[in-house]
N, C-alpha and C positions, 0 to 999 in steps of 0.2 A: 725154435720157439723161444720167445723171451720170457723173463720172469714177469709176474703180475705186479701191479703197484699196490703198495700199502702206505699208510701215513706213519711216519716216524715223528714222535712228539718231543724229542730231545731238543731243547732250545727253540722250539717252534713258537712263533709269535701268535698270541690270541688262540689258544688251543681249541676252545669251543668252536670258534669260527672256522679254523683250519679243518677241524673234524667234520663240520657240516659240509664244507666245500668238498672234502675228500670223499665222504660217503655219497654225496649227490653225484660226484663224478665217477662213481663206480669202484672206489677203492675196496679191496677185499679184506684188508686188515687195518686195524689201528694198533700201533705198538706204543706202549707207555711204560712208566715205572713210578713207584711211590715217591721217589726223590725228584722227579721232573717238575719244573716250574715251582721250585722251592716248596714242593710237597702239595701244590694246589691242583696239578694237572688232572689227577683222578677225578676230583669233584667237578671240574669244569667239563670233563668228557662224559660223565655219567648221563646227563639228560640227552645228549646227542646219540649215545649208544642205545638208549632206550627207544629212541625214535627210529633207529636203523638196526633192528635185530638181526638182519642178514649179514652184517659186517662182523667179522671175527675180531676178538680182542686178545692181545698179548700184553701181560705186565711182567714184573720182575720182583725179585727179592734179593736183598743184600745191602743196599746203600741206605743211609739214614740222613735225614735233614736234622738241623738243630732241634726242631720241635719234636721229631721222632725220637731223638736221643732222650729227651726228658720224659716222654711218654713211655718209652720202652723200659727205662729205669724205674719209673713209677709203677709200671705193671709187673715188675720183678722178673722180666725176661732177659735183661742184660744188667751186668754190673756197670758202674760208672766208667771204670777203666776200659771195658769192652766197648761201650757206646762212644767213647772219646775218639776211637779210630775212624768213625764214620762208615764202617762197613763190617757186617757180621754175618756169618753163616751158622751161628749157634742154633740148634734145632728149635729151642723154645722161642727164639726171636723170629725165625722163619715162619713158624706156625702162627705167631701173633701178627706178623706183618701180612701174611697171606689172608688171614681173617679180616684185617683192616682193609686190604685191597678189595676183597669180595664185598665187604659192606659198602665201600665207596663206589665201586664200579658196577656192582650188581651181578657181574659174571666175569669169567676168565677162561678163554679157550686154551691158553697156554700161560704158564707161569715159568719164566726163565730164571735160572740162577744167574745173578748178575755179576759178571767178572769174577768168577770164583778163584782165578789166579791170584787175586789180592788177599786171599784168606790165609796164606801161609807162604813161607820161603821155599819149602821143599815140596817136590812133586808128590811124594807119597802122602804128605800131610794134606795137600789139596785133595787128593783122591779120597782120603778118609773123611774129610769134611763133606765132600760131595755125596758120598754114600749115605751119610746121616741125613743130609738135606733131602736126598731122593726118597728116603724112608718117610719123611714127613709129607712130602708132596704125593707120594703113593697113597697115603691115607686120604688126602683130599680127593685124589682122582678116583680111588675105589669107592668113595662115598658119593661120587657123582657131582662133587662141588666144583671141580675144575675139569677141563677137557683133557689135560695132560701137562707135562712139564718139559723143560729143555735147558740148554745152557746158552747164554748170550755172553760172548767173550770178546775182548779186544785183542789180547795177545796170547791167549791160552793155546790156540792151535799154532800160531806163528812161532812160539817159543817151545813147542812140543811138550808143554806141561801136561797135556792130555790129548788123546786122539778120540775120534768118533767110536771106533770099536771098543776102546777102553771105557768110554762113557756108557755105552750100551751094556757092557759087562757089569758096571757098577749099578746100573738101573735094574738089571736082572737080579743081582744080589739083594738090592733094596726091596724088590718085589718077592723075595723068598723063593726065587727060582721059577715063579709063575710069570705069566705074561705081564710085561712092565708097561708103564704109561709114559715113558719118555717119547716125545713126539716131534721135537724140533731142535735145531741148532741155529745160532745167529752169530755172524762175524762180519767185520768190515770188508767190503769189496769195492775197490775203486782203482783209478789210474795211479794213485799214490800207493795204496796197499794192494798191489796187483798179484801177489803170490797166489791167492785162490784162483784167479783167472788162469794163470799159466799152469797151475796144477790141474785144473779141470780140463783144460785143452789137451793135456797129456793123459787124461783118463785116470787121474789119481788125486789124492788130497781129501780134505774134510768134506767138501761138497759132494764129491763122487761117492765117498764112503757113506755119507748120510743118506743120499738118494738110494743107495743099495740097501740100506737098513730100513727103508721106508719112512724116514724122517722128513719133515718139511724144512727146507733150507731158506734162511733169511739173510739178506745183505743189508748191513747197516752202513751209514755214512758214505753213500755212493759219490757224494760231492765233497767228501773229506771236510765236513763241517762248513761247506761253502767256499773253502779256500781254493778249490780246483777251478772255480769259475774265473778267478783272476790269474791262475797259473797257466792255463792252456792258451796256446797261441791261435790266431785265426787260421794259420796254416794247418795246425793239428786238427782243428775243428773241421776244416774242409776235407782233410784226409779221412777223418772218421765218416763224415757224410756232409756234403755241401748243403748249405742252406739252414743248418741247425744252429741254434744258439749254443754257447759254451756249456750251459747247464744241461741242455737236452743231449748234446753229444757225449758228455761224461756219463750221464745217466744211461744212455744207450749202451755204452761199453760195459758197464756193470751188469745191466739187465740181460745182456747177451751171453753171459757166462754160462757154460754148460752145467747142468745139474742144479741150477739156482731156481727156486720157486717164487720167492717174494723179494722185491727190492723196496726198501723203505725210503720214501721221499718226504722231506720236511718242507712243505710248501703250503701256503694259505690261500693263494689266489687261484681262481678258476682258470685263468689263462695259463698258469704254470701247469696245472693238471692236464688241460687239453693238449698243450704242447708236448708234455711227457708221454701221454697216451699215443699221440700221433707218431712220435719218434719210435716208440717201442713196438708199434704195429708191424714194423719191418726190422727184425733184429739183424745184427751182423752175423754172418756165417763164420764157421771156425777159421777159414782162411783169412777173412777180413780181420777178425779179432786177433789172430796171431800177428798179422802185419802191424796192427795198431800197437800192440804190446811190444813188439820188436822195435818199432820206431821210438817209443817212449823210453825203452831200455837203452837205446843208443844215445839218448840225450838230445 
């Protein structure tokens, strides 16, 4: 069984139109962040999300746009030197930014802590920051204002800065030993960043651990920011599945990863969504997926 499709809005063109197309095509999730689209994506998405209440929404906390920096300093939730870095997990800022996101979007099923590996140089410092952020997000979840929270990372799992069991442990601590509200993890999965694929095929790694812990798993950047479309050869596409476009072939590989629930596609055209849905209707089995990753590893 392949992962279901969701809309990823990082660098997507015309966010509102893309969201309309995705929602009408049956996308289950829309994934966004306060800093996407120079800070305008939330507001562009809000009317579409109101029209499609069945679609779940994930946003994030951590990164600031230049406008957010000024507003956060003016609100007293960050000092100027903190805002200058463009990323913060200060609890007061996380609370403020989450309030802003809820005001703009109207709802959030998941609030991801965005690339927490950027918050400190040392592993234990990152963990300390995450626990404090989880405490803030537990407050929102317990009040019924968000569905839950998670971690969206680019290199955190890859560099072993944290693990899924470790994150779940921090969530339990933040919840005071009670049932926690950590519900999801997100990481890049693609033919370029294929470690999660190979790990899952071997029954290990973050995706497998997250599935075992009852968390929803998201794959970001399945086309590696669009670069994969020009990198894959016609021979590789045919090896994956004859007749597919390069984009559909690469997406199929990511979506076939064991223990993956949602793959985020940044596309605005209805044709792209139809093509993606058709490709994912018949996922690669474990043998086929292993052969593809082996071929790519061999160069």
